[in-house]
C-alpha positions in Angstrom: 174.2 176.6 117.3 174.1 173.7 114.6 172.3 173.7 111.4 169.0 170.4 111.3 170.2 170.7 107.6 172.8 172.0 106.2 173.0 173.3 102.6 175.0 171.0 101.5 173.3 168.6 102.6 170.1 169.4 101.1 171.8 169.1 97.9 173.5 165.9 98.9 169.9 164.7 99.0 167.7 166.3 97.0 168.9 167.0 93.9 169.1 163.0 93.3 165.7 162.8 94.8 165.0 165.0 91.6 166.8 163.7 88.8 164.8 160.0 89.5 161.6 161.9 90.0 161.6 163.1 86.4 164.1 160.9 85.2 161.3 159.1 83.0 159.7 162.0 81.4 163.2 162.8 79.9 162.5 161.3 76.6 159.8 163.7 76.6 160.7 166.9 76.5 163.3 166.4 74.7 160.6 164.5 72.0 158.8 167.6 72.4 161.5 169.9 72.1 162.5 168.4 68.5 158.4 168.2 67.9 158.7 172.0 68.5 162.1 173.2 66.8 160.7 171.3 63.8 157.1 172.8 63.4 159.1 176.6 63.6 161.4 175.3 61.1 158.9 174.0 58.2 156.8 176.5 59.4 158.5 178.8 58.3 159.5 177.3 55.3 155.7 176.8 54.2 154.2 180.7 55.0 157.8 182.2 53.2 156.4 179.5 50.7 152.8 180.9 51.0 153.8 184.2 50.8 153.6 185.2 54.1 155.2 187.2 56.2 157.2 186.2 59.4 157.0 187.6 61.9 158.5 188.2 65.7 155.1 186.9 67.6 153.9 184.0 66.1 158.1 182.8 67.1 157.5 184.0 70.6 154.7 181.2 70.5 157.6 178.7 70.5 158.4 179.6 73.6 155.7 179.7 75.0 154.7 176.4 73.3 158.2 175.2 74.7 156.8 177.1 78.8 153.1 175.9 78.7 153.7 171.8 77.2 156.8 171.5 80.1 155.1 172.8 82.5 152.2 170.4 81.5 154.3 167.4 81.1 155.9 168.0 84.9 152.4 168.4 86.2 151.5 165.5 84.6 154.5 163.8 86.4 153.7 164.5 89.8 150.3 163.6 89.5 151.3 160.2 88.8 153.6 160.1 91.1 151.3 161.7 93.6 147.8 160.0 92.8 147.6 157.9 90.0 150.5 155.5 90.1 147.3 153.3 88.4 147.5 156.3 85.2 150.2 157.1 83.4 149.5 160.3 83.0 152.8 162.0 82.1 153.0 159.9 79.2 148.9 160.5 78.1 150.1 164.5 78.1 153.4 164.0 76.6 151.6 161.9 73.7 148.8 164.0 73.6 151.1 167.4 72.7 153.0 165.1 70.2 150.9 164.7 68.5 149.4 167.8 68.4 153.2 168.9 67.1 153.4 166.0 64.8 149.9 166.6 62.5 151.1 170.4 62.6 154.5 168.8 61.0 152.7 167.2 58.7 150.8 169.3 58.0 153.7 171.9 57.0 155.4 170.1 55.2 152.3 169.6 53.5 151.9 172.9 51.8 156.4 172.5 51.5 155.6 169.2 49.4 152.7 169.2 47.9 152.6 165.1 49.9 150.0 164.9 53.1 152.2 162.3 54.6 149.3 162.8 57.9 146.7 161.9 54.5 148.5 158.6 54.0 148.7 157.9 57.4 146.0 157.9 58.9 144.9 155.8 55.8 147.0 153.1 56.6 146.0 153.1 60.9 142.6 153.1 58.8 143.1 149.8 57.0 145.1 147.6 59.4 142.6 148.9 62.4 139.6 147.5 59.7 141.4 143.9 59.4 142.5 143.4 63.4 
């Protein structure tokens, strides 16, 4: 008896569709991975300078962040394509998460270097917005 679809046929059709469906969020996923990795590096250095112990439970939180942030962006892409084509849900979600991670990195860098880049950035942005 012949099957309606062979597994190889499903894979040939399904994999390109999945790749096409998630292609727009690839850069966001890689970008967040970089931000999270940098947060681990800067966070460990900042903790070391404060004399704090680097603990495995804090490091495990990084794995959770990667998993759950990825899920949030994937779900946002599904919402965007399936229900809200008029709203870039995935970009908004990824952007929010990116700003949180970026700010965390800037806080760690301020602890390490003594230079509060985030504060300088916000001052510049406020200045630009007042001119507009």
